[in-house]
C-alpha positions as CSV (number, residue, x, y, z in Angstrom):
1,M,-28.9,-34.6,-3.7
2,K,-27.3,-33.7,-7.0
3,T,-25.5,-37.0,-7.2
4,A,-28.8,-38.9,-6.9
5,F,-30.4,-36.7,-9.5
6,Y,-27.6,-37.3,-12.0
7,A,-27.9,-41.1,-11.4
8,V,-31.6,-41.2,-11.9
9,T,-31.4,-39.1,-15.0
10,T,-28.6,-41.3,-16.4
11,L,-30.7,-44.5,-15.8
12,L,-33.7,-43.0,-17.5
13,L,-31.7,-42.1,-20.5
14,I,-30.4,-45.7,-20.8
15,V,-33.4,-47.7,-19.8
16,G,-35.9,-45.8,-21.9
17,P,-34.4,-46.6,-25.2
18,L,-33.7,-50.2,-24.1
19,I,-37.5,-50.8,-23.4
20,Q,-38.5,-49.2,-26.7
21,G,-36.0,-51.4,-28.5
22,W,-37.4,-54.5,-26.9
23,L,-40.9,-53.6,-27.8
24,R,-40.0,-53.0,-31.4
25,Q,-37.9,-56.1,-31.8
26,K,-39.9,-58.4,-29.5
27,Q,-36.8,-59.8,-27.9
28,S,-37.1,-62.7,-25.5
29,G,-38.1,-61.8,-21.9
30,G,-35.0,-63.5,-20.5
31,L,-32.6,-61.5,-22.7
32,F,-34.4,-58.3,-21.8
33,I,-34.3,-59.0,-18.1
34,T,-30.6,-59.8,-18.3
35,S,-29.8,-56.7,-20.2
36,L,-31.9,-54.6,-17.8
37,A,-30.2,-56.1,-14.8
38,I,-26.8,-55.2,-16.2
39,V,-27.8,-51.7,-17.0
40,L,-29.2,-51.2,-13.5
41,L,-26.4,-52.9,-11.6
42,L,-23.4,-51.2,-13.3
43,P,-24.4,-47.6,-12.6
44,G,-25.6,-48.6,-9.2
45,S,-22.3,-50.2,-8.4
46,A,-20.5,-47.2,-9.8
47,I,-22.5,-44.9,-7.6
48,Y,-21.9,-47.0,-4.5
49,L,-18.1,-47.1,-5.1
50,Y,-18.0,-43.3,-5.7
51,T,-20.0,-42.8,-2.4
52,V,-17.5,-45.0,-0.5
53,F,-14.2,-43.9,-2.1
54,G,-15.0,-40.6,-3.8
55,T,-16.2,-37.2,-2.7
56,P,-19.9,-36.9,-3.7
57,G,-20.4,-34.0,-1.4
58,A,-18.0,-31.9,-3.6
59,L,-20.7,-31.9,-6.3
60,D,-23.3,-30.4,-4.0
61,D,-20.9,-28.1,-2.2
62,Q,-19.1,-26.7,-5.3
63,T,-21.6,-23.9,-5.8
64,S,-21.8,-23.0,-2.0
65,D,-18.0,-23.1,-1.7
66,G,-17.7,-20.6,-4.6
67,A,-20.3,-18.3,-2.9
68,R,-18.5,-18.5,0.4
69,A,-15.1,-17.8,-1.3
70,Q,-16.6,-14.7,-3.0
71,Q,-18.1,-13.5,0.3
72,S,-14.7,-14.0,2.0
73,I,-13.0,-11.9,-0.7
74,L,-15.5,-9.2,-0.3
75,A,-15.2,-9.2,3.4
76,I,-11.4,-9.0,3.3
77,T,-11.5,-6.2,0.8
78,A,-14.0,-4.2,2.9
79,Q,-11.8,-4.8,6.0
80,S,-8.7,-3.7,4.1
81,N,-10.3,-0.5,2.9
82,S,-11.6,0.2,6.4
83,L,-8.0,-0.2,7.8
84,I,-6.6,2.1,5.1
85,Q,-9.1,4.8,5.8
86,Q,-8.5,4.5,9.5
87,R,-4.7,4.9,9.0
88,K,-5.3,8.0,6.9
89,Q,-7.5,9.5,9.5
90,D,-4.9,8.6,12.2
91,A,-2.1,10.3,10.2
92,Q,-4.3,13.4,9.7
93,D,-5.1,13.6,13.4
94,W,-1.4,13.3,14.4
95,M,-0.4,15.9,11.8
96,Q,-2.9,18.4,13.3
97,R,-1.6,17.7,16.7
98,A,2.0,18.2,15.6
99,R,1.2,21.6,14.1
100,A,-0.6,22.6,17.2
101,Y,2.5,21.8,19.3
102,D,4.5,23.9,16.8
103,V,2.3,26.9,17.5
104,L,2.7,26.3,21.3
105,K,6.5,26.0,21.0
106,R,6.3,22.5,22.4
107,E,9.0,21.2,20.1
108,I,9.6,17.8,21.7
109,D,5.9,17.0,21.6
110,A,5.8,18.2,18.0
111,R,8.7,16.0,17.0
112,D,7.0,13.0,18.6
113,A,3.8,13.7,16.8
114,Y,5.5,14.1,13.5
115,E,7.2,10.8,14.1
116,R,3.8,9.2,14.7
117,V,2.7,10.4,11.3
118,L,5.8,9.0,9.6
119,K,5.2,5.6,11.2
120,I,1.8,5.6,9.5
121,D,2.9,7.3,6.3
122,G,6.6,7.1,5.6
123,N,6.3,9.3,2.5
124,N,4.8,12.3,4.2
125,T,7.3,15.0,3.3
126,A,5.5,17.7,5.4
127,A,6.0,15.4,8.5
128,M,9.6,14.9,7.5
129,L,10.4,18.6,7.4
130,G,8.3,19.2,10.5
131,W,10.4,16.6,12.4
132,V,13.6,18.2,11.2
133,E,12.7,21.7,12.3
134,A,11.4,20.4,15.6
135,D,14.6,18.5,16.1
136,M,16.7,21.6,15.2
137,S,15.1,23.6,18.0
138,Q,16.5,21.1,20.5
139,H,20.1,22.3,19.7
140,G,21.4,25.6,20.8
141,D,23.0,26.3,17.4
142,Y,20.0,24.9,15.5
143,A,22.3,22.2,14.2
144,I,20.9,19.7,11.7
145,S,21.5,16.2,12.9
146,A,22.4,13.1,10.9
147,S,18.9,11.8,11.3
148,S,17.5,15.0,10.0
149,R,19.8,14.9,7.0
150,Q,18.6,11.5,6.2
151,L,15.0,12.7,6.3
152,L,15.8,15.7,4.2
153,A,17.4,13.4,1.6
154,Q,14.2,11.3,1.5
155,A,12.0,14.4,1.2
156,I,14.0,15.9,-1.7
157,A,14.0,12.5,-3.5
158,L,10.2,12.5,-3.3
159,E,9.7,16.2,-4.1
160,P,12.8,17.6,-5.9
161,D,11.2,21.1,-6.0
162,N,10.3,21.3,-2.3
163,Q,11.5,24.8,-1.2
164,R,11.7,24.0,2.5
165,A,13.7,20.9,1.9
166,L,16.1,22.7,-0.4
167,W,16.6,25.5,2.1
168,L,17.3,23.1,5.0
169,I,19.6,20.9,2.9
170,G,21.6,24.0,2.0
171,L,21.7,25.0,5.6
172,S,22.9,21.6,6.6
173,E,25.7,21.8,4.0
174,F,26.6,25.3,5.2
175,Q,26.8,24.0,8.8
176,Q,29.2,21.2,7.7
177,K,31.3,23.9,6.0
178,K,30.4,22.5,2.6
179,Y,30.0,26.1,1.3
180,S,30.1,25.3,-2.4
181,E,27.5,22.6,-2.1
182,A,25.3,25.0,0.0
183,S,25.6,27.7,-2.6
184,A,24.6,25.2,-5.4
185,T,21.6,24.0,-3.4
186,W,20.4,27.5,-2.7
187,R,20.8,28.4,-6.4
188,R,18.4,25.5,-7.1
189,L,16.0,27.0,-4.6
190,Q,16.3,30.4,-6.3
191,R,14.7,29.0,-9.5
192,F,11.4,28.4,-7.6
193,L,11.3,31.9,-6.0
194,D,9.9,35.2,-7.1
195,S,13.0,37.2,-7.9
196,G,11.5,40.3,-6.3
197,S,10.4,38.7,-3.1
198,A,12.0,39.3,0.3
199,L,12.6,35.5,0.5
200,A,14.5,35.5,-2.8
201,Q,16.7,38.4,-1.5
202,A,17.4,36.6,1.7
203,V,18.5,33.5,-0.2
204,A,20.7,35.6,-2.5
205,Q,22.5,37.0,0.5
206,Q,23.0,33.5,1.9
207,I,24.4,32.4,-1.5
208,A,26.8,35.3,-1.5
209,I,28.0,34.4,2.0
210,A,28.5,30.8,1.0
211,D,30.4,31.7,-2.1
212,T,32.7,34.0,-0.1
213,K,33.4,31.3,2.5
214,A,34.0,28.8,-0.3
215,K,36.9,31.1,-1.4
216,G,38.3,31.2,2.1
217,V,37.3,34.8,2.8
218,N,35.6,35.8,6.0
219,P,32.5,37.8,5.0
220,A,32.9,40.0,8.1
221,S,36.1,41.4,6.6
222,F,34.0,43.4,4.1
223,L,32.6,45.4,7.0
224,H,36.0,47.0,7.8
């Protein structure tokens, strides 16, 4: 439709002045007819060739294509936002379930639930630490496994002042007999604790034990 409109408009713009010029100059009828035929045939031929070899529908569809593209972008954006919100809700649901399992002392279920959270949100430090603590409970000596150490490293990289992560990292180092490293880690933890709190005192005792072991002295010898 737009193609035909453009063609008619173009012809009117050309033929109108031609007729006016003929009336003013009183040119011969034959010359006028010849000129008019050329004017009419050339655009008509051009329109025909464009219809055969070109894409006249593109002119009509350009606006509708743009509208459809915009609608598609809006639909994709809305769908993406919906998926993001759904994933956040799923992570929250699994986190609540994991904590409930912690309370019920169902450590294996808790660890699985924390793992679900991490599959949705890989940067969730609370889920990382929850997984580590649930995994520790599966060992008689509460050993911190290699997988747990990896999660602790990720957690402290994301939150360098995370107190739980610092405590567990120091404990892991202590278990590996890296007493100097454990003492240094717990000293970092001390900076975030109230010096008069029971927790700060407990950490200070652990630091003293780690320092003593680092010197090759058995802390139990002080009891004799």
